[in-house]
N, C-alpha and C positions, 0 to 999 in steps of 0.2 A: 787455890793453893795445892797444886800437886804435892803430894808428900811421896818421898821417894819409897820403894817398896824395902823394908828391912830383908837384912840377911835370913835371918830366922822368924818365919811368923805361923801363927796357927789358929783357927777360927775353931772356937768348940763353946759348949753347954757348960753354964755350971749347974749346982746342984739344983737351984732353983728352974732351971729350963732357960734362963737369959743366956742371948749370945756374948760370948768374951771374946775379947784379940789378946792373943801372947804375942810379943813382937819384943824381939832382943832383951827377953826378958824380965820384961813389964808385962803385966796382965791389966788390963783395959775392961772392966765389968760395963754389961749392959750396952754393946755397941748394936749399931743398926748399921746393917748392909743395904745399901741404895743404886739403884741404876742411874748414871749419869745422862743418859737419854731412852728412858722406856719405851718409849715407841720408834724412834726413827731408829736407833741403834741397840736394841735390848743386849746385844751380847758384845758389846765392845764395854765402854768403859763403866767402872764399878767401884764405889767409894765405901770406905767401914768408916764411922762416925762414932766418937765417943757420945757418952750421954747428954754432953750440952752441944755436940753437934758439930764440934771441932773432929776435922777429918785426919784421921790416923793412918790410912792407909789408901793408896789409889791404883788401881789396877787397870791398864788400859786395855787387855783384852783376855775375855775369860777362857777362849781356847788353847792360849800361853799357858794355863796352870796345868800341873799334874793332876791327876783323876780326884786324888783325895780331897785335895784342896777347892777345887772346882764344884763337887759334889757338895761341900758343905757353904759355899759361897752360894749356890743354888737353893738349898735348903734354907738357907737365913733369909735369901730374896723370896721363895714361898712362902716362908713364913708370916712375911708383912705384905706380901702383895695380893689382891685381889682384882684381878681386870677381865673378867672373861672377854672371850673375842668371839664377836657375832661371825659366824660363818654364813648362816641364811635367815632373811626373813621368811619366814612361812605364813603369816597372817597379819592382817592391820584391821582395827575394829571400825575405822574411820578416817577419812583423807584431811579431816583437822584434828585439830588438838583441843583437851586431851585424846590421845587414842592409844587403846592396848594391843601392843606388838606380840606376836607370837614369833621366837626366833631359837634357830639351833647355835649354840653356843660350842666351846670346845670344853665345857664341862655340860653339857647335856641341853633338851629344851626346855625352855623356860618363857615366861611372858612377864612383860615390864609395861609399864605406864609411860608414854613420852608426855611430859606437863604441856610444853609447847615447843614450837621450832628450836627457841636460844637453845634448849639442851641436846641441842646438833653442834656439835663444833668441829671445825676442818683441822686436823693436825698434819701437817707438811702437805704434798702433792695429792695423795691420794686416802689418806687414813681420814678416820671419823671417831670421834668421841661421841658416845652417847649416854647421858645422863638420866635415868629413870627416875622418877616421883619420888622414890624411896633413897635417893641419893647413889645408889650403885652406878659404876661407870664401866660401860662396857665399851669396847675397842673392835671398829671395822678396822682391819689392815690395809685392805686393798680395795676398793671401791669396784674397780672394773674389774676384781676376779670374782667377785659375786655373779651368783647364776643369774640369768635374765630377768625372774619374776621378782628377785631380791632388787636388784636396781630399778626396777620399775615402780617398786613400792616407795624406794628410798627417793625417787623422783619428784615422787609428788611433796616432798618436805624440805627436799634443796634449792 
């Protein structure tokens, strides 16, 4: 259900640091901001949900917001999301699983343990989610855009 955007709304933090939504004179405590399509269209639709998961506000396009509102929405999203993007696969310990991967992400270099091939999940045409043994989800946005060595490592598991 898409909720129409109220004439006046503001996203803010309360004294305890929780996100709140003020919309048309009502304050909704402990709201959650979530992307509708976090992988395929991360800058498009965003929903603001109340503590029970009911939609309070639907935003079709983040770029259409004024700078202050967009910054607060992005801050709320950043505080909730943690999906490092793999930019390159630097090394793998073996071509069988479990396998230790050394990767470069948008947050720096790290190692992950790939428990099995089932931990690789295609998303859309060219994206891939990689779940490591610790439960962290990594994203490869565009497999063909990876460097040749990374694609070659990946081919061994796909």
